[in-house]
SEMIBA-826092 format. One line per field, with one value per residue (C-alpha): residue in one letter; x, y, z; residue number from 1. Coordinates in nm, 2 decimals, always signed. Layout:
<rs>
res: a	...
px: X	...
py: Y	...
pz: Z	...
n: NUM	...
</rs>
This chain:
<rs>
res: m	s	n	h	r	d	p	k	w	a	l	h	h	r	l	v	s	n	l	d	l	l	e	a	q	a	a	s	h	g	i	s	f	h	v	t	s	g	a	r	g	f	e	r	q	a	i	l	d	h	a	y	d	q	d	r	e	m	a	r	l	q	y	g	v	v	a	d	p	a	p	m	g	k	s	r	h	h	p	f	i	e	g	k	a	v	a	a	d	l	r	v	e	a	e	d	a	t	v	r	a	m	k	q	r	k	l	g	e	l	a	e	s	i	s	l	f	w	g	g	r	f	l	k	p	d	l	v	h	f	e	l	k	a	e	d	g	k	r	f	d	v	d	a	e	y	i	k	l	g	a	l	l	d	v	v	t	g	f	t	g	t
px: -0.01	+0.13	+0.16	+0.05	-0.22	+0.06	-0.01	+0.35	+0.41	+0.15	-0.05	-0.28	-0.64	-0.62	-0.32	-0.41	-0.72	-0.53	-0.27	-0.54	-0.65	-0.28	-0.27	-0.53	-0.43	-0.05	-0.20	-0.36	-0.01	+0.15	+0.28	+0.35	+0.54	+0.56	+0.65	+1.02	+0.94	+0.57	+0.52	+0.90	+1.06	+1.31	+1.59	+1.51	+1.55	+1.82	+1.98	+1.88	+2.05	+2.39	+2.38	+2.34	+2.61	+2.86	+2.83	+2.50	+2.63	+2.63	+2.26	+2.09	+2.21	+2.13	+1.89	+1.69	+1.78	+1.78	+1.77	+1.87	+1.65	+1.40	+1.60	+1.43	+1.10	+1.05	+0.90	+0.60	+0.66	+0.71	+0.37	+0.20	-0.14	-0.36	+0.03	-0.01	+0.29	+0.12	+0.42	+0.53	+0.85	+0.76	+0.92	+0.83	+0.94	+1.14	+1.49	+1.67	+1.69	+1.59	+1.27	+1.25	+1.32	+1.04	+0.81	+0.88	+0.81	+0.51	+0.41	+0.40	+0.22	-0.04	-0.06	+0.01	-0.42	-0.55	-0.42	-0.15	+0.27	+0.51	+0.85	+1.00	+0.91	+1.04	+1.34	+1.53	+1.39	+1.28	+1.13	+1.05	+0.88	+0.47	+0.24	-0.08	-0.24	-0.36	-0.77	-0.69	-0.48	-0.13	+0.11	+0.09	+0.30	+0.49	+0.56	+0.66	+0.34	+0.38	+0.74	+0.70	+0.45	+0.59	+0.88	+0.71	+0.57	+0.88	+1.04	+0.71	+0.64	+1.03	+0.89	+1.15	+0.92	+1.03
py: -0.04	+0.34	+0.58	+0.92	+0.98	+1.05	+1.39	+1.48	+1.51	+1.82	+1.65	+1.86	+1.67	+1.62	+1.50	+1.24	+1.08	+1.07	+0.87	+0.69	+0.60	+0.45	+0.30	+0.07	+0.06	+0.02	-0.29	-0.51	-0.46	-0.58	-0.29	-0.10	+0.24	+0.50	+0.82	+0.97	+1.37	+1.55	+1.94	+2.07	+2.46	+2.66	+2.58	+2.24	+2.28	+2.49	+2.16	+1.94	+2.12	+2.14	+1.82	+1.71	+1.99	+1.86	+1.46	+1.31	+0.98	+1.12	+1.30	+0.93	+0.74	+1.02	+1.26	+1.03	+1.27	+1.09	+1.40	+1.78	+1.95	+2.25	+2.57	+2.78	+2.87	+2.73	+2.34	+2.20	+2.11	+2.41	+2.47	+2.69	+2.56	+2.61	+2.54	+2.19	+2.05	+1.97	+1.70	+1.41	+1.18	+0.84	+0.51	+0.14	-0.09	-0.37	-0.58	-0.56	-0.27	-0.36	-0.46	-0.17	+0.05	-0.16	-0.13	+0.29	+0.30	+0.13	+0.37	+0.62	+0.53	+0.43	+0.80	+0.94	+0.78	+0.90	+1.26	+1.32	+1.48	+1.23	+1.35	+1.03	+1.30	+1.60	+1.68	+1.58	+1.27	+1.24	+0.89	+0.98	+1.25	+1.25	+1.61	+1.76	+1.95	+2.21	+2.28	+2.40	+2.06	+2.22	+2.21	+2.40	+2.80	+2.87	+3.19	+3.56	+3.56	+3.21	+3.22	+3.58	+3.33	+3.08	+3.23	+3.46	+3.12	+2.99	+3.19	+3.31	+2.96	+2.76	+2.52	+2.31	+2.08	+1.65
pz: +0.01	-0.09	+0.13	+0.01	+0.23	+0.49	+0.56	+0.59	+0.22	+0.17	-0.11	-0.31	-0.21	-0.63	-0.68	-0.30	-0.54	-0.85	-0.67	-0.55	-0.93	-0.99	-0.64	-0.84	-1.16	-1.10	-0.83	-1.14	-1.31	-0.97	-0.93	-0.58	-0.50	-0.26	-0.23	-0.12	-0.18	-0.18	-0.05	+0.01	+0.00	-0.12	+0.18	+0.04	-0.33	-0.30	-0.09	-0.37	-0.62	-0.46	-0.39	-0.75	-0.87	-0.68	-0.67	-0.84	-0.75	-0.39	-0.48	-0.59	-0.26	+0.00	-0.09	-0.43	-0.68	-1.02	-1.26	-1.21	-1.00	-1.06	-1.07	-0.73	-0.70	-1.02	-0.92	-0.90	-0.54	-0.38	-0.16	-0.40	-0.44	-0.18	+0.02	-0.12	-0.31	-0.69	-0.76	-0.60	-0.70	-0.66	-0.67	-0.77	-0.53	-0.69	-0.58	-0.94	-1.10	-1.48	-1.35	-1.14	-1.43	-1.63	-1.40	-1.31	-1.73	-1.70	-1.42	-1.57	-1.85	-1.66	-1.48	-1.83	-1.91	-1.59	-1.70	-1.43	-1.62	-1.61	-1.54	-1.75	-2.08	-2.05	-2.20	-1.92	-1.84	-1.45	-1.46	-1.07	-1.08	-1.11	-1.16	-1.11	-1.41	-1.35	-1.48	-1.84	-1.86	-1.88	-1.62	-1.30	-1.32	-1.13	-1.22	-0.96	-0.73	-0.68	-0.62	-0.37	-0.17	-0.15	-0.04	+0.24	+0.35	+0.38	+0.58	+0.81	+0.87	+0.80	+0.59	+0.48	+0.34	+0.32
n: 1	2	3	4	5	6	7	8	9	10	11	12	13	14	15	16	17	18	19	20	21	22	23	24	25	26	27	28	29	30	31	32	33	34	35	36	37	38	39	40	41	42	43	44	45	46	47	48	49	50	51	52	53	54	55	56	57	58	59	60	61	62	63	64	65	66	67	68	69	70	71	72	73	74	75	76	77	78	79	80	81	82	83	84	85	86	87	88	89	90	91	92	93	94	95	96	97	98	99	100	101	102	103	104	105	106	107	108	109	110	111	112	113	114	115	116	117	118	119	120	121	122	123	124	125	126	127	128	129	130	131	132	133	134	135	136	137	138	139	140	141	142	143	144	145	146	147	148	149	150	151	152	153	154	155	156	157	158	159	160	161	162
</rs>
C-alpha cells in the first residue's frame, strides 16, 4: 500500500485522489509504489540542487535525486497551490534494477492515462516525478506571484519540506 495519503508529504487533495486511482491501476499490473518526496521549500530545493551539482551519485544515494532538480522557485514540489504540492516523486518497489526500471516506466504510462504529467517525458527525463495537471490541462504556472508567496511562506513558517 502506498504512503501517498500521509499528511507529511503535503500533497494537494486532487493529486492524492489521482494517486488513489494510480495505486489501483498499478496494483492490477503487479506494481506498488511509495512517495519519496512531496512538498518541499526553497531551502530543501537548494540542498538537492547543490548536492546534484557536486556529486550526482551521492545525491542519488543520499537524497534520491535522479534528475537535475528544478531551479529554485520553479519546482511544482513547492507548496504554492492551497499550501500544498502538486508534484510527488514516486518509486516502484522491485529488487532487480531492470525490473524496477520497467515497472517505473509502466507506472508513468498509467499515470498519463489518468491525466497526470510524468517526468519521464520531460526533455531531461525524471522517471520518478509525477505531477497534477492544472484545471486547463497544462502544467501549473509557477510565476513570480507563486514564487513570492512561496518565499514568504517559507520565511514565516520555516517550512523546508520533505
